[in-house]
C-alpha positions in Angstrom: 11.0 2.8 -24.7 12.7 -0.6 -24.4 14.5 -2.6 -21.6 17.7 -1.5 -23.2 17.0 2.0 -22.3 19.5 3.5 -19.9 21.5 6.5 -19.0 25.2 7.1 -18.7 25.2 6.3 -14.9 24.0 2.8 -15.6 20.3 3.2 -14.6 18.5 0.4 -16.5 15.0 -1.1 -16.5 15.2 -4.8 -15.4 11.9 -6.0 -16.7 10.1 -6.0 -20.0 7.3 -3.4 -19.9 3.7 -4.6 -20.2 1.4 -3.7 -23.0 -0.5 -1.2 -20.8 2.8 0.5 -19.7 4.0 0.9 -23.3 0.5 2.4 -24.2 0.4 4.7 -21.3 4.1 5.8 -21.9 3.4 6.7 -25.5 0.6 9.0 -24.2 2.7 10.4 -21.3 5.8 11.3 -23.2 4.1 13.7 -25.7 3.7 16.4 -22.9 5.4 14.6 -20.0 2.4 15.3 -17.8 -0.6 13.5 -16.5 -2.3 11.2 -14.0 -2.3 7.4 -14.5 -4.9 5.3 -12.7 -3.8 1.7 -12.3 -5.1 -1.1 -10.3 -3.1 -2.0 -7.3 -0.6 -4.6 -8.5 -0.8 -3.5 -12.0 2.8 -2.2 -12.2 2.6 1.5 -11.8 6.1 1.8 -10.1 7.8 0.2 -13.1 5.8 2.5 -15.4 7.1 5.5 -13.5 10.6 4.1 -13.8 10.1 4.1 -17.6 9.2 7.8 -17.3 12.2 8.7 -15.1 14.5 7.1 -17.7 12.9 9.2 -20.4 13.2 12.5 -18.4 16.8 11.7 -17.7 17.7 11.2 -21.3 16.1 14.5 -22.1 17.4 16.3 -19.2 20.7 14.5 -18.0 21.3 17.0 -15.1 17.7 17.3 -14.2 16.4 15.9 -10.7 13.5 13.6 -9.9 11.3 14.5 -6.8 9.0 11.6 -5.7 6.3 12.5 -3.1 4.8 9.7 -1.1 2.2 9.8 1.6 4.0 7.5 4.1 7.4 6.3 5.4 6.6 2.9 4.1 6.2 3.9 0.5 9.4 5.9 0.9 11.1 2.6 1.8 9.3 0.9 -1.1 10.6 3.3 -3.7 14.1 3.2 -2.3 14.3 -0.6 -2.5 12.6 -0.6 -6.0 14.9 2.0 -7.5 18.0 0.1 -6.3 16.8 -3.4 -7.3 14.6 -2.6 -10.3 16.2 0.4 -11.9 19.9 -0.2 -10.7 20.1 3.3 -9.2 22.9 3.5 -6.5 22.1 4.4 -3.0 24.3 7.5 -3.4 22.0 8.8 -6.1 18.9 8.6 -3.8 18.0 11.2 -1.2 15.2 10.4 1.4 13.5 13.2 3.1 11.2 12.6 6.1 10.8 13.3 9.8 13.5 10.5 10.3 16.2 11.7 8.0 17.4 14.5 5.5 20.5 14.4 3.5 22.6 17.5 3.3 21.6 18.3 -0.2 19.5 17.1 -3.2 20.4 14.0 -5.1 19.5 12.9 -8.7 16.4 11.3 -7.3 14.8 12.5 -4.1 11.9 10.7 -2.2 10.0 12.9 0.1 7.1 11.9 2.7 4.4 14.5 1.9 4.5 16.0 5.4 8.1 17.0 4.8 7.5 17.9 1.2 5.1 20.6 2.1 7.8 22.8 3.5 10.8 21.5 1.7 10.1 20.6 -1.9 10.0 24.1 -3.4 13.8 24.5 -2.2 14.7 21.3 -3.8 13.1 22.2 -7.0 14.7 25.7 -7.4 17.1 26.4 -10.2 17.1 22.9 -11.8 15.2 21.0 -14.4 12.6 18.8 -12.3 10.3 15.8 -12.6 7.6 15.6 -10.0 6.1 12.2 -9.4 3.3 12.0 -6.8 2.5 8.4 -5.7 -1.0 7.9 -4.3 -1.7 11.3 -5.6 -5.3 11.3 -4.4 -3.6 12.0 -0.8 -2.5 15.4 -2.2 -6.0 16.7 -2.8 -6.4 18.9 0.3 -5.2 22.4 0.9 -2.6 21.3 3.4 -1.1 18.5 1.2 -1.3 20.6 -1.9 1.6 22.5 -0.6 3.7 19.5 -1.4 2.9 20.0 -5.2 4.6 23.5 -5.3 6.9 22.6 -8.3 7.0 24.1 -11.7 9.1 21.5 -13.4 9.6 20.0 -16.9 7.6 16.9 -16.2 4.8 15.6 -13.8 3.3 12.2 -13.0 0.5 11.2 -10.7 0.0 7.6 -9.7 -3.0 6.1 -8.0 -5.5 3.3 -8.1 -8.2 5.7 -7.0 -7.8 9.2 -8.4 -11.1 10.7 -7.6 -11.9 11.6 -4.0 -15.4 10.6 -3.0 -16.1 13.4 -0.6 -14.8 16.5 -2.1 -13.3 18.2 -5.3 -9.7 17.8 -4.3 -8.7 16.1 -7.4 -9.9 18.8 -9.7 -9.1 21.7 -7.3 -5.6 20.8 -6.3 -4.2 17.8 -8.2 -5.1 18.1 -11.8 -3.9 21.8 -12.2 -0.4 20.7 -11.1 -0.1 17.1 -12.4 -2.5 17.2 -15.3 -5.6 15.2 -16.2 -6.2 11.4 -16.0 -4.5 10.2 -19.2 -4.8 6.4 -18.7 -7.1 4.0 -16.8 -6.2 0.4 -16.1 -8.8 -1.3 -13.9 -9.2 -4.9 -12.3 -11.2 -6.1 -15.5 -8.5 -5.2 -17.9 -5.7 -6.3 -15.6 -7.3 -9.8 -15.0 -7.9 -10.1 -18.8 -4.3 -9.5 -19.5 -3.1 -11.8 -16.8 -1.4 -8.9 -14.9 -3.1 -9.9 -11.7 -3.0 -13.5 -10.4 -6.0 -15.7 -9.8 -6.9 -15.7 -6.1 -9.2 -17.4 -3.5 -10.7 -15.9 -0.5 -10.8 -17.8 2.8 -12.6 -16.2 5.7 -11.9 -17.6 9.2 -14.2 -17.0 12.1 -12.3 -16.5 15.4 -14.0 -16.3 18.8 -14.0 -13.3 21.1 -12.9 -14.2 24.7 -15.5 -13.7 27.5 -14.3 -10.3 28.5 -13.9 -9.2 24.9 -17.4 -10.3 24.2 -18.8 -8.4 27.2 -16.9 -5.3 26.3 -17.9 -5.4 22.6 -21.6 -6.1 23.3 -21.9 -3.2 25.8 -20.2 -0.8 23.3 -22.7 -2.0 20.7 -25.7 -1.3 23.0 -24.3 2.1 23.7 -23.9 2.8 20.0 -27.5 1.8 19.3 -28.7 4.1 22.1 -26.8 6.9 20.7 -28.1 6.3 17.2 -31.6 6.8 18.3 -30.7 10.1 19.8 -28.8 11.3 16.8 -31.0 13.6 14.7 -28.2 15.8 13.5 -26.9 16.5 17.0 -23.3 17.2 16.5 -22.3 16.2 20.1 -23.8 12.9 19.7 -22.3 12.3 16.4 -18.9 12.7 17.9 -19.9 10.3 20.8 -20.9 7.8 18.2 -17.6 8.1 16.4 -15.7 7.5 19.6 -17.7 4.6 20.7 -17.2 3.0 17.1 -13.5 3.5 17.5 -13.4 1.9 20.9 -15.5 -1.1 19.6 -13.0 -1.5 16.6 -10.2 -1.5 19.1 -11.9 -4.4 21.1 -12.4 -6.4 17.8 -9.0 -5.8 16.2 -7.3 -6.6 19.4 -9.1 -9.8 20.2 -6.3 -12.2 21.5 -7.4 -15.3 19.5 -6.3 -13.6 16.3 -2.7 -14.3 17.1 -2.7 -18.1 17.5 -5.2 -18.5 14.6 -3.0 -16.4 12.3 0.0 -18.5 13.4 -1.8 -21.8 12.6 -2.6 -20.6 9.1 1.1 -19.5 8.5 1.8 -23.1 9.8 -0.5 -24.7 7.1 1.3 -22.7 4.4 4.9 -23.2 5.7 7.5 -22.3 3.0 5.2 -20.0 1.0 6.0 -16.4 0.7 3.5 -14.9 3.1 2.6 -11.4 4.3 0.6 -11.0 7.6 -1.3 -7.8 8.5 -2.2 -6.7 12.0 -3.7 -3.4 13.1 -1.6 -3.3 16.3 2.3 -3.0 16.6 2.3 -4.8 20.0 0.3 -7.8 18.4 2.5 -7.9 15.4 5.6 -8.2 17.6 4.0 -11.0 19.6 2.9 -12.7 16.4 6.5 -12.4 15.0 8.0 -14.1 18.2 5.4 -17.0 18.0 6.3 -17.5 14.4 10.0 -17.5 15.0 9.4 -20.1 18.0 7.6 -22.2 15.5 10.8 -22.2 13.3 9.4 -19.9 10.5 11.8 -17.7 8.6 9.9 -14.5 9.5 10.8 -10.8 10.0 8.8 -7.7 10.7 8.0 -4.1 9.3 6.4 -1.3 11.1 6.9 2.4 11.7 8.4 1.7 15.3 11.5 0.2 13.6 14.5 2.5 12.5 14.9 3.1 8.9 17.9 1.1 8.2 16.6 -2.1 9.7 13.2 -1.5 8.5 14.4 -1.2 4.9 16.7 -4.2 5.3 13.9 -6.4 6.6 11.9 -5.4 3.5 14.8 -6.0 1.1 15.5 -9.4 2.6 11.9 -10.3 2.3 11.9 -9.3 -1.3 15.0 -11.5 -2.0 13.4 -14.5 -0.3 15.9 -14.6 2.7 12.6 -14.5 4.8 9.4 -16.5 3.9 7.1 -14.3 6.2 6.8 -10.8 6.9 4.5 -9.4 9.6 3.4 -5.8 9.4 0.8 -3.2 10.5 -0.8 -0.6 8.3 2.7 0.5 7.1 2.7 -1.9 4.2 -0.9 -1.3 3.1 0.4 0.6 0.1 3.2 -0.1 -2.1 5.0 -3.4 -1.3 6.0 -5.2 -4.5 6.8 -8.8 -3.9 5.1 -10.8 -6.8 6.3 -14.1 -5.4 4.0 -13.6 -2.3 1.3 -16.3 -2.6 -0.4 -16.0 0.8 -1.9 -13.0 2.7 -3.2 -13.4 6.2 -5.3 -10.4 7.3 -5.3 -11.0 11.1 -7.1 -7.7 11.7 -8.2 -4.8 9.6 -10.3 -1.5 9.6 -13.7 -1.1 7.8 -11.9 0.9 5.1 -12.7 -0.3 1.6 -9.4 1.4 0.3 -7.4 -0.5 3.0 -9.0 -3.8 1.8 -8.2 -3.1 -1.9 -4.6 -2.2 -1.1 -4.1 -5.5 1.0 -5.7 -7.6 -1.7 -3.2 -6.0 -4.2 -0.3 -7.1 -2.1 -0.5 -10.7 -3.4 -2.3 -10.3 -6.8 0.8 -9.7 -8.8 1.7 -12.6 -11.1 5.2 -14.3 -11.0 6.8 -17.1 -12.8 5.5 -20.5 -11.4 2.8 -18.7 -9.3 -0.5 -20.4 -9.8 -2.6 -18.1 -7.7 -2.9 -16.5 -4.2 -4.8 -17.3 -1.1 -6.1 -14.5 1.0 -7.2 -15.5 4.5 -9.1 -13.0 6.6 -9.9 -13.4 10.2 -13.3 -12.0 11.4 -14.5 -12.0 15.0 -17.9 -10.0 14.7 -21.1 -9.8 12.8 -20.2 -6.4 11.3 -16.9 -7.8 9.9 -18.7 -10.7 8.5 -21.3 -8.6 6.8 -18.5 -6.7 4.9 -16.9 -10.0 3.8 -20.2 -11.3 2.6 -20.7 -8.2 0.3 -17.2 -8.4 -0.9 -17.7 -12.2 -1.9 -20.7 -11.2 -3.8 -18.8 -8.4 -5.8 -15.9 -10.8 -6.5 -17.8 -14.1 -7.3 -17.0 -13.8 -11.0 -13.2 -13.9 -10.5 -12.7 -15.5 -7.0 -14.1 -18.3 -4.9 -14.8 -17.7 -1.2 -14.7 -20.3 1.5 -16.0 -19.9 5.1 -14.2 -21.5 7.9 -14.3 -21.5 11.7 -11.2 -21.6 13.7 -10.6 -25.0 15.6 -8.4 -23.3 18.2 -10.2 -23.3 21.5 -10.7 -20.4 23.9 
């Protein structure tokens, strides 16, 4: 496979494949089947596009079915296929709760919820290549319904194929997509220069008085319930709800917005992605940034598909310097020129953290490194960041700051 590989309709890979992509492709093309485990930012979408070209060369009239877990990843694939493989919009069908074309296209992207009930109809009577992005999400009885395809080729993509709490990979994913045929982790990627150097900057923000009172009250209630637990299912559910309520107080802390805006000010002109857990806060933050004359846009599930994809495309092209988003862009966004991430609020999910780090670790010409700012307001958040700093100390430095913005 070379960058000159193309098919009669003009699809053409726009980048030179990396060494690992060439190695993995040589393995995949023997049986055209298997799962590739690639660190976030390693280039799995480009690898999949190499496989798409190979499939179309072998099966010119065949169709490609790409299953993704979220609307945002559908958008990512749509933009990448057009800009990185030169696929025309007319050759792509998008299937989700928002939209469905009248019939199949040469490449079809399906959100997994839609694919459960629809994919077997699309695959009927034609040569098919099934690609499942973030394929660990398909490892449950309900999501495995989206894998009901008996095609000529399969490919699973993920940074974390194994599921920690069940045998879903071996029970549902491997029988359809095949075994893991290639692993490419952070150590290999860093050694190859595939991920950029980065620094972590953790910034303490204060809770307002009413937020602190609410947070402390919930913490005391959690401690009381923990003492009562002793495998009591009712108490376990109460603890879960209390933890969720406390997380809402923390993630919604009002000071996160001005502190995040000040960090974007300090990095004016840099390609920046800002994460927040709440759509309302993301909208407010966008308004604040625009009032400060930043070239900023927004991306979240509350925006219609046409505008949402256009915002993403314009950020990729550099028309906007800053994009504000919620969880919708945790997985999949591919803008190597991004040099700054501001995590204004987050969950306790390790997977989410890995995905967000990966948004800025892709290298680009002239990119010397990346800065990852994380705002934290509570002791529990700080403990997680301390553990992360310890794990990453061999490849990243960590700075601890306190916001100078007064309550």
